[in-house]
N, C-alpha and C positions, 0 to 999 in steps of 0.2 A: 342547921345541918352542916356538917363539915364538908368542905369542898373535896372533890375527888381529883385525881391526877389529870384525867382527860379534860375536865372543866378548867383546871388550872392552865393547861397548855393552850386551850382554845382562847382563854382570856389573854395569855401572854402573847400569842401571835396575832391578837386582835382579829380573830376570825369573824367575818361579817357576811352573812348570806343574803342574797337578794334573788328575786324572781327575774330571770332574763327574758322570759316570754314563752309563748306557745307556738307550735307549728302544726297547721292543718295541711294535709297533702293528699293527692289522689292521682290516679292514672299513672303516667310515666313521669318520674321525678327523681332528682338527686340534688343534694345540697352539700357543699364543701365547707367545713369548719376549719379555720386557720389554726396553726399551732398557737398555744396559749401559755402564758406564764403563771397561771393560777389554776385553781380547781373548778371544774364545772361538771354538772351532772344533769341527767334528764330521766324522766319516767314516761313510759309508753302507756297511754290510757286507752287507745283504740287502734286496731290494725297491727300491722307488722312491717318490717323493712329489713334491708341488709345494712350491716354496719361494717365499714371498711376502715380500720385503723392503720395508719401508715406503718408498714413493716410487718403487718399481721394478715392472716387469711381472713376473708369475709366471714361474718357470722350472722346468723338470723336472730333477730330480737323481735318480741311481740308484746301484746298487751299484758301488763302486769310486771314487765321487766324494768329494772332500774340500772342505769349505766353511769359510771363516774370515770373521769380521766384527770390525771394530774401531770402528765408528761407533755413536753414540748413537741408534740407530733400532730400532724394533720389528721383529719377525720372526715369521712364521707358517709352520709346516710342516703339510702336510695331505694327505690322500688325494684330496680334492676341494676346489677353491677355494671352493665354495659351503658347505662344512661350517662349523659354528659352532665357533670355537676354544675350547679349555679352557686356562685360565691355567697356565703352567708350574709355579707353586708348588703349585697344587692337584694336579697330576699327580704331582709328586715326593713329596708327603706320604705316599703309600703305597708308596714305593720299597722293594724287597726285594732284598737282596744287590747293591745298587748299580744295579738295573734297575727302571725305571718301566714300567708297562703302560698302554696307551691303546687304546680300541676293542675290537674282537672278533677275536682271533687274534694271530699274530706273524709275518706274512709280511714285515713291515718291521722292520729293526733297525739302529740307529745307536749310535755311541759318541761322547761329547762330552768335551772338555777345555777348560780355561780357563787363562789366563796372568795372574797377579797381577804388578803393576808398582809400583815406588816411586811414591808419590803426586806427588813433585816431578819427578824425572828421567824418569819413564815417558813423558812427552810426547815425548821424543826418538825413541822407537820408534813410538809411535802416529802421529806426524806423518809418518813415512816410509812408512806403509802406506796402501793404498787402503781405502775403506769396507768393501769385500767382496773376497774372493778365492775363485775357484771353480776347482779343479783337477780336471779330468775324468778318469774312468777311461780307460785306454788311452794316456795321455800317458807319456813316459819316467819321470816321477817317481812316478806313482800306485802302481805295483806295490810299491815299497819301503814306501810309506806304509800300504798295505793289510796288508803283513806285520806292521808295527808295531802296527796296530790289532788284528790277531788275537792277537798276543803279549800285548797289554794285556788283552784279553778273557779269555785263558787265565789270566793272573795273577789277575785278579779272581775267576775261578771257582774256582781251586785254594786261594786264601787261605793260601798257605804262609808260613812266617816270612820277613819282609822284603817282603811283597807291596806294602805301601804305598810303600816306598822304590823298589822295582823299577818299579812302575807310574808313579811320578812321573818317573823317569829316562826311561822309554820314551815317555811323553807329551811330555816336553820335547824329546826327539830328534825326535818327530813334528812338533812346532812348528818346529824348526830346518829340517827337511826342507821344510815348507811355505814358509818364507822363501826357501830356496834355489830352490825351484821357481818362486816368484814372480819373483825377480830374473833367473832364467835365461830365463823366457818373456815377461817384461814388454816387452822391447824399448825403443825410445825412448819416454820418458814424462816425468813430472814429475821434476825434478832432486832428488836427496836423497843423504845420506851412504850409504844402503843401496845405491843404484845404484853409487856410487863404490867401495864395498867389494867389489863384484862385477865391476868393470871390470878387465880383465886388465892394463892399463897403470897404473891408479891404485891398485889394491889393494896392491901393494908399497910405494907411497908412503904410504898411510894406515897401513900396518903400521909404517913407520919413525917417523912422527909420533906414533903411539900408544905405541911402545916408548920413545921419548925425548922426551916433550912439553916438557921444560925446556931442550932444546938450541936454540941459535940457528940454526935452519934457514934456508938461503938458497934462493931460487927455483931457482938454477942446479943445485944438487945434487939437488933434488927432480926437476927435469926430467931429469937424467941417469939417475936411478933408474927413470924411466918410459920411458927411451929416446927422448925427444922433445926438440925445441928448446924454449927457454924460452917463446917466444911460442905455439907450438902446445900445449905443456903447459898453460900458464895458461888458454888458451881452452877446451881440452878439459876441464880440471878444473872450471871454472866451469859449463860446459854440463851436466856430469854430476852434480856435487855441489851446484850451485846457489850456491856461493860461491867466492871466490878461494882458492888453496891456503893462504896465510898467514892469511886470515880464518878458514878451517876450523880451523887450528891454534889460533888465539885462542879460538874457540868451544869446542874440545875442552878446552883448558886451563881454561876457566871451568866446564865440567861437572865436571871433576876437583876444581876448587876448591870448588864447591857441595857435593860429596860430603864433602870433607875438613872443611869448616866445619860440616857437620851431624853428622859421626860421629867426628871426631878432636879431640884436645886441642891440636893443633899451633898454634903462634903464627902470626899473619898474616905476620910477617917471614920465618919459616922456609918457609911455604907459598909466598911470593913467590919465594924463592930456588929452591925445588924446581921451580917452573913456569917458570923462565927469565927472571924479571923482575929488572931491575938494582937495584930498591929496593922497599921496602914501599909507598911512595907511587905508584910506577909501576904496581904490581900493583893497588892500590886504585882507581886511576883507570880502569884497564882493566876491572876487575870492575864498577865502577859504570856504566861506559859500556855494557857488554854485558848486565848483569843488572838494572840500574836502581837498585840501592842499594849502599852501601858494604859491604865484607866484614864489618865489625864489626856493622853493623845487621842484615845478613842472618843472621849467626850468632845474634844475640840474638833475632831474630824466630822462628827455627827452634827455639830452646830455650825459647821462651815467656817470655824475660826482658823 
């Protein structure tokens, strides 16, 4: 099966999901999450609480809800907005079997996950996401996510051989489902590659570009793949993706080039040919224009030379 654009990007940014743990709470309680530089998310399996995201009004979340954050802002979960928060790291110090306890009782329970990204290329995914995502129980996507959450809890409880690997696979699937729900429900909004990858007319085009980034694509054949005229296609692509079709291709080539320069011993001349440039100098000029430095200097900087 041919890879799709979202899968390509997740692989490019080295997205790696892990279970961060569960929280059981009851009575009067509040927990403060620090600002983070990556993506984390959690699902409520039992009870409800207030969610106070820095700079936003408190909102009520409950069983069946999924919440994701990708911004560098603090977060508080609490039974009462007036409760004094306990720092997350203090709470998890006494974690037992992956579950932290807070307050008196366990009428509230949630499970959390986080996504590690490549320090350089991860910005591609972070920039395509809003600061927060809230998927409410009762929406078409929530039931499947709740099933995944229950499966993760079961894996964590049984501790069978392969539990760590199975849990990581399940939580990564949960993350992908969150992304799918977001693009399905977002509607018109900020232009991004993520919107384009979910657009029924543009997704096949992105798949073609990703499958053969070194090919000399022409606007006319891309428009034909989308079933649109060239003018309509160009306008629609820019409105949804935020850039023109061939500009998107140039940017994707540079993302691939960055990865190759960091992780492969390939020569710049071979890389230029692989990505569809007529010469090493043409590639170097394009790379410097879009990335800001020459390929050789980029490679040396990444390797600490």
